[in-house]
C-alpha angles and dihedrals in degrees: 000000000000109000134194117230119298089021096161100139096060092047090051090049092051091056105263111155105255087211092064088051093052092049090052092053087052090052093244114164087226091060125115094272098029089269093288103097100057120185094314099057107035115162139166117191089192090060097038091238131132137170130202133199090219114101111243094007089119089076099064091037092052091047089052091051093049092047091053090047092052093056104028107026110030108201095029118122129208124213127202121196124197141138127259092256090060091063087077090064113105095221091056093052089045089053093050089051093051092044090053095044093049095036089235116189092246135137116205105204112196113196101203113194091157091243132102098195099296098342122092103244092225088066094056102035125077119213124350132305094233092055090047095050092046091045089061092049100260127140109242128217127177121203143168101257093195091062108080095195093050092050091046094050094045092048093049092056095045092046089055090051092049090051091053093057099258091132133235131334133206109222110198103199113186112212145148126247098215095200127050121256088263130023096241097060097143101207095055091045090052092046092052097043108018097163091058103032106034098068090056089059102033104042093062092045091050091048091051090046095053095040116111118245123018126088125002117275091251092058092047092050089049091054093048089049093051092050092048093046090049093050090047092052091047089055087064096039113133087226087071096055113094092201088074091067109104088218093055091045092049093048091053090053090052094052089096086061100048095165094056090044093052092046092051095049092048090051093047092049092049096047092047092048090049092048095048092044093050096046091046092050091049092050092049090049091050091050093051093048091051090050090052093048 
């Protein structure tokens, strides 16, 4: 697996100990990567998985993994994860071309949340991703990335095809990044807590609008209209809708099987609590040992 940065979920799904990941995030020498990789560069040699902080780097890494599998481990399949903004990176498109030319057993998984950091991807991407993938000779499959069952079923079929020598596939998974790229993204904060956040934004704007001198009234009005329009659009932003969370959607589907749902939630809560407790205890022990030394 070639992961993009902060690729924790695929590692956990592959069986990497979450405790090792948490220690890594704390910079603990007993972490997954010795405390030196952090969240941006997680890797596990035992699980044949590696992440990179470079946008689009999952493409060449995935092609390398797939080429090695083709020669050394027939039947093995490589997977590369990236966002739709990364498709504009040259090395990723070159990797797609090589994977197609050499019929590599590789799944290119594009997690399309429509945002390239704070730019809407449609404003920085020419053409369509389907045409681009097909133009490079890849099979193309579109799937609702918020639906775990649909992704699972699509991947199962495509993995079987890759194993049988039919070459790479571009999986276009539409999803929603519920948080912004960074926690301080003001518009989302204002949409979620307008009473607390909006005064911080609007009061300075109003003071500037009413101040004598400066730009003409027309320009000031245009600025205020832009801020209000952006705030209104953010109120209807899919990132603010909890129903787009795959966990929420899956939990809703499991409502008909309440016993199973409750058992899964209890197990998850217990596992998370145990991981956090163990990692915290290890960190405190390390701190005490360093203090004694």
